[in-house]
N, C-alpha and C positions, 0 to 999 in steps of 0.2 A: 432434382427434386423441386416441385412447385412450392412457392412460399404459401404458408397457412399457419393458423394459430388454432389452438384448442382451449376450450374453457373446461375445467374439471373440478371435481371435489375429491378429497382424500381422507383417510382415517374416519370413515363413517360420517362424512359431513363436517368434521371439525377443522378442516382445512379447505380453502379455496385456492385454486391454482390456475395460472395461465402460462402458456409456453408458445413460442413462435419461431418459425424459421423465416428470415427476412433477406436471404442472400440476394435474390433477384431484385428485391425492392430497394436495397441499399446500393446495389450495382447500378440500378437506374439512376439514383440520385448522384453517384460518383460519376457516371458518364455525362449527366446533364451539366454538372457543376465542375467536372474536372478536378475534383478534390485529390489532395495529396494523402498519403496514408494516415498520418495522425489526424488530420481534419476528417478523413473518412470514418475513422473510428469513433470520433466525437459525435459526428451527425449520425452515423449509423446506430450507435447505442441509444441516441436521443430518440431517433425515429421508431426504433424497436420497442423501447418503453411506451412511447406515444401510441403506437398501434395496439398494444396491450391494454393500455389505459382506456383507449377508444372502445374496446371490446366490453368494457365495464358499463358503457352507456347504452342508450336505447334510441330507436327510431332515427331521428334527424339530429340528435345530439351530437356536438363536436367538442373537442378539446384542443387548446393551444399551449404549446410548451416553450418556454424561453429559458435558455441557460446563459447567464451573463456573469462570467467570473473574472473579468478584468484581464484576461490572458490575450496572447497575440491573435488567437483565432477570432476573437470578437464575440459576437452573439451567435449561439445555435438556436434555430427556431424550428419547430415542428407543429404541423397541424395533423389531426387525425379524426376519424368519425367512427361510428358504431358499426360500419359495414366493411371494415377492413382496408379503408384507404388511408394513405398517409403520404405527406409530402414534407420537404424540409430544405433548409439551406443554412450555410454559415457565412459569416461576414467576409472572412478571409480563407477562401477554399484551398489556396496553395499554401498551407501551413504544414510544416513536417519537422521532426526532431529526430535525432538518434534515439535507439531504444534506451529505455530507463534501466535502472540497476537490476531489476529482475528479468530483463529481456522482452519487455512488453512495449508497445507503442505508448509514448509519454503523453497521454491524454490530459493528465492533470497540469502539465507545464503548458499545454496548448490552451486549455480552458481557463486556468487560473482558479483560485479559491476565494479571491476577494470579491464576493458577489452573491448573486441569488438564483435560485431555481423558482420560476413562477409558473403556475398552472392555472389556465383560465378555462372553465367549462361553460359552454353554451347549451343549456337545456331547454331552450324554448321560452324561457321566463323573460320578463323585462330587465332584470338585473342578473348578470353573469355571476357564477361562483368563482371566486379568485383566492388562490392559497399561494403563499410565499414563504420559503425557508432560506436560510443561508446555505451556501455550499459548504460541505463538510469534507470533500475529498477532491472534487474536480474530475473524479473517474466516472461520473454519471450514475452507475448502478447504485453506489453507496448514497449518493444524493437522493435518489428516489426512494431508497429505503428510509432515509431520514424524513423525507417529505411525507410519506405514508404514516409514520409514526407520530410526527408533530402536527401536521396540518389535518389529517383525516383520522387520527387516533386509531389507526389500524396497524398492528404489528405485522410487518412484512419483510420479505427478503426479495431483493430485486437483483437479478444477474443478467447482464447484457454484454454482448462481445462482438467483435468484428475481426477477421483475418483477411489481410490484404495481399495480393499477389505482387511479384516483383515488378509487374507492368502497370500496378496502381489499381487494377480491377479487383473486385471483391472475391474473395475464395469462400468465405463462409461468415454468416451473420445471423443472430438470433438472440433469444433470451427467454427468461421466465420471470414470473411474479408469484410468489407464494404468500398467502394471507392466512392468518389464524383467525379463527372464528371466536366469539367472546367465550364459548364454553370449552376451548381447547385445553386439554390436559397438559400439565408441566412435563409428564414424561414424553409426551409427543413433540413438545417444543425442543427438549434436549436431543431427541433422536433425529429431528430434522436438522438442528444445528450441527450435530456430528456428521451426518450425511453430507450436507453442503460443504463442510470443510475438507471432506476426502474426496470430493468429486471434481474431476478436471475443469478447467474453464469451459463455459458454455460453448464458446467458438470452436474449441477443439472437439467438443461432442458432436457438433454439427458437421465439422469437417470429416469426422469419422463415420458420418452417415446416420447419425441419430436422428429420429423423427421427434416432433414435439411430445408425442405420446410417451416414446421410449425415454425421452429427457426426464419427464416428470416421474416415470417409473423407476429411474435410477436412484431418485432420493426420496421418494414418498412410498407409502404403502396404501393399498386398497384404492388405487386410482381409478375414478369413474369418469370417463370423458362424457361431458354433457353436450357439448357442440364443437363443430369443426367449421372454420371460416377462412375463406381465401384471403390473402394479403397481397396488396400491390401499391405501388406508387401512383398516385392519381392527382392532378392538379385540378383546381376548379376554375382556372383562368380562361378567358375567351375573349375575341376580338369584341363581341358584344358587351361584356362588363367593362372593357377598357373604354368602349365608346361612351357608355353611361358615365364613366368617370371623367372623360374629357368633357361632356355635356355639363357635368356638375361644375366645372371650372368657370362657366359663364361665357356669355357672348364675347365680351371684351378680350378675355384671356385667349379664346380660340381664334378670334380675329388677329391678335398679335402674333399668334403662332402662323397663321396663313402669310401674313405680311412679311414676317422675319425669315422664315425658313421654307414656307410653301409645301410643307409636309410635316409628318411627326413619326417618330419611332418609340415604341414603348416595349419594355422587357419585363416579364415576370420574374421577381426574385425567386419564387419557389421552384420553377421549372425551367427557367432561362429561355422559355419561348419568346420570340421576338414578334411583334405586330407592327406592320406599317400602315400609315394612313396618308393617302395622297391628298392633294390640294382639293379635289373634287369632294372627297370623303370628309374632309375637315369643314368644308363649306356646308355640307349637308348637317353635319353635327352643330355647326354655328346657328343654322336655321331652327334646329330642334331646340337649342339653348334659348331661343327668342320666345318660344311657345310658353 
């Protein structure tokens, strides 16, 4: 199944909902970073939440998510835009632990709970919108639920999940975000809460072949899908961008690189792509820096 997300409303417009399958997208991140299972779960959950939050934006708007809980995995970082593109990485991709007491990947232990979830939205204005909340569980989904309630004052339920194969590849990944509109009835709130409590984990639903539409229909009523959008791992790095970054270092710094190493190698944190600059290329960039 191809990765995609849907935007929908339910209960006659009293509920707004998003659901996504991100198996291939998270799989691409796992392949590029060679993440181990627990790290894959933390990164995949964050990227999945990110791509759905990106779907809440418009045009060229972008969102950056940082999960920093003080755990051995280090920082989890993800970028997403309004077009279904997302990328991400973790500081220590080869992080893994035994399953926790309920037989799940121990994301909480890897992420930690002594830290924050930070969301930065670039909506094309001079100042970016930034919201930050303390981590409440380290399991990612609950932390996003808390963020929406405290930072955006939007009662929400966020479910994200990742299943990993024995060879570390991604078996299933995806998630949902359900948000209550200001006029939502108390009866609807109670009904949704009961449905979510009785629904299997989102990763299990995807493994069973649930589409995003079917996922929402399993715990919401009167679902009306408004839009369907493709989802994919996509990085914005390029040799041209890195060239500009090198130029910004200035003539003296570039000259030192030429004298000391005669070349330069750079690697993108988000996608692990490597870029090589020969002596001749560095000399051209040095000349550019003089202008």
